Every structure is written in structure tokens, then in C-alpha cells.
C-alpha positions as CSV (number, residue, x, y, z in Angstrom):
1,X,-11.1,-12.6,-8.4
2,X,-11.2,-11.8,-11.9
3,X,-8.8,-12.8,-15.2
4,X,-7.0,-9.7,-14.7
5,X,-3.3,-9.4,-15.2
6,X,-1.5,-10.4,-11.8
7,X,0.2,-7.6,-10.3
8,X,1.7,-9.9,-7.5
9,X,1.7,-13.5,-6.2
10,X,2.7,-15.8,-3.7
11,X,3.6,-19.6,-3.5
12,X,4.1,-21.6,-0.6
13,X,4.6,-18.3,1.5
14,X,6.0,-19.4,5.2
15,X,7.4,-16.9,8.0
16,X,8.5,-18.1,11.0
17,X,9.8,-15.9,13.9
18,X,12.0,-17.3,16.6
19,X,13.3,-20.9,17.1
20,X,12.2,-24.2,18.9
21,X,9.3,-24.2,21.3
22,X,9.0,-20.3,21.0
23,X,8.7,-20.0,17.4
24,X,5.9,-18.2,16.0
25,X,4.3,-19.1,12.6
26,X,3.2,-16.0,11.2
27,X,2.5,-17.4,7.8
28,X,1.9,-21.2,7.1
29,X,2.2,-21.6,3.4
30,X,0.2,-19.0,1.5
31,X,-0.7,-19.4,-2.2
32,X,-2.0,-16.1,-3.6
33,X,-2.9,-14.1,-6.6
34,X,-3.5,-10.2,-6.8
35,X,-4.9,-8.9,-10.0
36,X,-3.8,-6.0,-11.3
37,X,-6.2,-3.0,-11.7
38,X,-8.1,-3.9,-8.4
39,X,-8.4,-3.1,-4.8
40,X,-8.0,-6.1,-2.5
41,X,-8.5,-5.8,1.1
42,X,-6.6,-8.5,3.2
43,X,-8.7,-9.2,6.3
44,X,-8.2,-11.0,9.6
45,X,-7.8,-10.7,13.6
46,X,-4.9,-9.2,15.2
47,X,-2.0,-12.1,15.3
48,X,-3.7,-13.7,12.2
49,X,-0.8,-12.6,9.8
50,X,-2.2,-10.2,7.6
51,X,0.4,-7.6,8.4
52,X,3.2,-10.0,8.1
53,X,1.9,-11.1,4.6
54,X,1.6,-7.6,3.3
55,X,5.4,-7.0,4.5
56,X,6.3,-9.8,2.3
57,X,4.5,-8.7,-0.6
58,X,6.2,-5.2,-0.2
59,X,9.5,-6.5,0.5
60,X,9.7,-5.2,3.8
61,X,10.3,-8.6,5.5
62,X,11.8,-11.5,4.4
63,X,9.8,-15.0,3.9
64,X,11.4,-17.9,5.7
65,X,10.4,-20.2,2.5
66,X,8.3,-19.6,-0.5
67,X,8.3,-17.2,-3.2
68,X,7.0,-13.5,-3.6
69,X,6.5,-12.1,-7.3
70,X,5.7,-8.5,-7.8
71,X,5.5,-7.0,-11.3
72,X,6.9,-10.1,-12.8
73,X,9.8,-9.8,-10.6
74,X,10.8,-12.5,-8.0
75,X,12.0,-10.5,-4.7
76,X,13.9,-13.6,-3.1
77,X,16.2,-12.8,-6.3
78,X,17.0,-9.3,-5.2
79,X,20.0,-8.2,-2.7
80,X,19.0,-5.2,-0.1
81,X,20.2,-2.5,-2.7
82,X,18.3,-4.1,-5.4
83,X,15.3,-4.6,-3.2
84,X,15.3,-0.7,-2.2
85,X,15.6,0.5,-5.5
86,X,12.4,-1.6,-6.5
87,X,10.5,-0.6,-3.6
88,X,11.1,3.2,-4.5
89,X,10.3,2.8,-8.0
90,X,7.7,0.3,-8.4
91,X,5.6,0.3,-4.9
92,X,3.7,3.0,-3.0
93,X,2.6,2.9,0.9
94,X,0.1,4.5,2.7
95,X,0.4,4.1,6.6
96,X,-2.3,4.9,9.3
97,X,0.3,7.1,10.9
98,X,0.5,9.3,7.8
99,X,4.0,9.5,8.0
100,X,4.3,12.9,6.4
101,X,7.4,15.4,6.7
102,X,6.0,18.3,9.2
103,X,8.7,21.0,7.8
104,X,7.3,20.3,4.2
105,X,4.1,21.7,2.8
106,X,1.6,19.3,1.6
107,X,2.6,19.8,-2.4
108,X,6.3,19.1,-1.3
109,X,5.6,15.9,0.4
110,X,3.4,14.5,-2.3
111,X,6.5,15.3,-4.7
112,X,9.0,13.9,-2.1
113,X,9.3,10.3,-3.9
114,X,10.1,11.7,-7.7
115,X,13.0,13.9,-5.6
116,X,14.1,10.8,-3.6
117,X,14.2,8.5,-7.1
118,X,16.0,11.5,-9.0
119,X,13.1,11.6,-11.2
120,X,12.8,15.3,-12.8
121,X,9.2,17.0,-12.3
122,X,8.7,17.5,-15.8
123,X,5.4,18.2,-17.8
124,X,4.2,14.5,-17.5
125,X,4.8,14.1,-13.9
126,X,3.2,17.3,-13.4
127,X,0.4,15.9,-15.1
128,X,0.0,13.0,-12.9
129,X,0.4,15.3,-9.9
130,X,-2.3,17.7,-11.2
131,X,-4.5,14.4,-11.8
132,X,-4.0,12.9,-8.3
133,X,-4.4,16.1,-6.6
134,X,-7.6,16.7,-8.5
135,X,-9.0,13.3,-8.0
136,X,-8.2,13.6,-4.1
137,X,-9.5,17.0,-3.8
138,X,-6.8,18.8,-2.3
139,X,-5.6,21.4,-4.3
140,X,-6.7,24.1,-2.1
141,X,-4.4,22.7,0.7
142,X,-0.9,22.2,-1.0
143,X,0.7,25.1,0.8
144,X,-0.3,24.0,4.0
145,X,2.3,22.0,6.4
146,X,0.7,18.8,7.7
147,X,0.3,20.5,11.3
148,X,-2.1,22.6,9.4
149,X,-4.3,20.0,8.0
150,X,-7.0,17.6,9.6
151,X,-6.3,13.8,9.8
152,X,-8.3,13.0,6.7
153,X,-6.5,15.7,4.8
154,X,-3.1,14.4,6.0
155,X,-4.2,11.1,5.0
156,X,-5.3,12.3,1.4
157,X,-1.7,13.9,0.9
158,X,-0.2,10.8,2.1
159,X,-2.2,9.0,-0.8
160,X,-1.4,11.2,-3.2
161,X,2.3,10.7,-2.4
162,X,2.0,6.9,-2.7
163,X,0.0,7.5,-6.3
164,X,2.0,10.3,-7.6
165,X,5.0,8.0,-9.1
166,X,2.5,5.6,-10.5
167,X,3.7,2.7,-8.6
168,X,2.9,-0.9,-9.7
169,X,1.2,-1.4,-6.4
170,X,0.2,0.7,-3.5
171,X,-0.1,-0.9,0.0
172,X,-2.0,0.5,2.7
173,X,-1.5,-0.6,6.1
174,X,-4.7,0.3,8.1
175,X,-5.0,3.6,6.5
176,X,-8.4,4.7,8.6
177,X,-6.8,3.4,12.0
178,X,-6.3,7.1,13.1
179,X,-9.5,8.3,11.6
180,X,-13.2,9.1,12.3
181,X,-16.0,7.7,10.7
182,X,-16.5,10.6,8.0
183,X,-12.6,10.9,7.4
184,X,-12.3,7.1,7.2
185,X,-15.0,7.1,4.8
186,X,-13.6,9.7,2.4
187,X,-10.4,8.3,2.6
188,X,-11.5,4.8,1.5
189,X,-13.7,6.3,-1.5
190,X,-10.7,8.0,-2.5
191,X,-8.5,4.7,-2.5
192,X,-11.6,3.2,-4.6
193,X,-11.5,6.1,-6.9
194,X,-7.8,5.6,-7.5
195,X,-8.4,2.3,-8.8
196,X,-11.2,2.9,-11.1
197,X,-10.1,6.4,-12.3
198,X,-6.3,6.1,-12.2
199,X,-6.1,2.2,-12.9
200,X,-4.3,1.8,-9.6
201,X,-3.6,-1.4,-8.0
202,X,-4.2,-1.3,-4.1
203,X,-3.7,-3.7,-1.4
204,X,-5.1,-2.8,1.8
205,X,-4.7,-4.7,5.3
206,X,-7.4,-3.9,7.4
207,X,-9.5,-5.9,10.3
208,X,-12.8,-3.7,9.7
209,X,-15.8,-5.1,7.6
210,X,-16.9,-1.8,6.8
211,X,-13.3,-0.9,5.2
212,X,-13.3,-4.1,3.3
213,X,-16.6,-3.3,1.8
214,X,-15.1,-0.7,-0.3
215,X,-12.7,-3.2,-2.1
216,X,-13.2,-5.4,-5.2
217,X,-11.9,-8.5,-3.4
218,X,-11.6,-9.6,-0.1
219,X,-9.0,-12.1,1.2
220,X,-9.3,-13.2,4.8
221,X,-6.1,-14.6,6.8
222,X,-6.7,-16.7,9.8
223,X,-3.6,-18.6,11.7
224,X,-1.4,-17.4,8.8
225,X,-3.4,-19.3,5.9
226,X,-6.1,-17.8,3.6
227,X,-9.2,-18.7,5.0
């Protein structure tokens, strides 16, 4: 890790599902610092707790005990409404299932977060849009709907959608899980470029060594702890 400012951190983070003898301890006291402006991969086998950790960091799941701080804000201090607004304004998400709206064009899908946040697509937003689209190389596909795009192209549109609002962190959950090896390498390269060329912070959950090789830092989770 580096001495970069922190994008997010956890202290004493636990997550328990269920009660008594059937309780599942997904996280067992995780202390973690994620530097800003870096590409961090969270690795681990199935059931290790890596996805639970990302969901807690992203405010999508509530820790049983411990603290999560993102962009200097303590997530446990927010109610559901505040947390929803915080995610919308400060976080970006890329999922392996793309989650694009099929009735919208690629360009409309990319701009959707700005519309949902009630943000006007002004000159600054358009400049960011053009920059992200250029970095991802999808300028000639903006008028196409998702069904007219390959898997790799759909995932690049999903990445552009996550980047366009300039989030503090982009969380990518197995972003190459539905892609072939060539498209996977392409998408991972674009995530890396977003860090190097756009100053983005990216946190990616993966179980693949080949995907983690693109990251600046690798955190390994085993049995709910940082290994």
C-alpha cells in the first residue's frame, strides 16, 4: 500500500448472518485501509467474505459490529435515506451482469446516474462524458441499445456509467465474470486506465489471479479475515 489519502477504511468489521449454532460469520474483525487513486483487488475463494466486505464498504449491507468510513464519512452514522443519497452521489458500481436498461441507448445508459441525481448535463458534465467515452473507446456505439452490443462493449458502457458522475470510489463485483478472456482483458485494462488517466479509485472483487494482476494492490480475504 502507499501513503495516498484514504478512500475508505474499516475497523473491527464483522458481519454475522443468522443466530446460534447456525450463525455464519462472514467477516470476523477486518481492519483495512484502501488508498485513493489506486486500483485495489479484493481476492478470496467462494465463501471467504470478499463480497460481503465489498457490500459493507459500499453501504449495500450493514455490518454487525465495527466501522466503515468512505470519503471521510462514517456509514453507520447515516439512516437509509442518507445512505441512499450518499451512494448515488459518491459511489459507482460495476456488476458482472452489466445491469444496463435495454430500452435505452448506450449513451442514455451512461448519463442515467446524472439524471437520477437531478444533475444537469452542463458543459463540465459533457466534458467528463466525452473524456470517459474516449478512454473506453465506445464513441461509435453510443446510439446502440445493449442488445446490439457485445458483452465486452456492454461492460465498457457499464464502466462509463459508473465513472461519469466522478464518484469517490468505483466498486466492481466480478466485472469480467460473464466475459471471454479477450473481452476480460479489455475491460480490466480500461479499469486500470481509469485509475491512471482519470485519477479514479477502483475496488474490485475477484477470485481470478489473472484479473487481480491488473491491480496496484491486492487484499486477500480468507475465512472472514485479511490473510
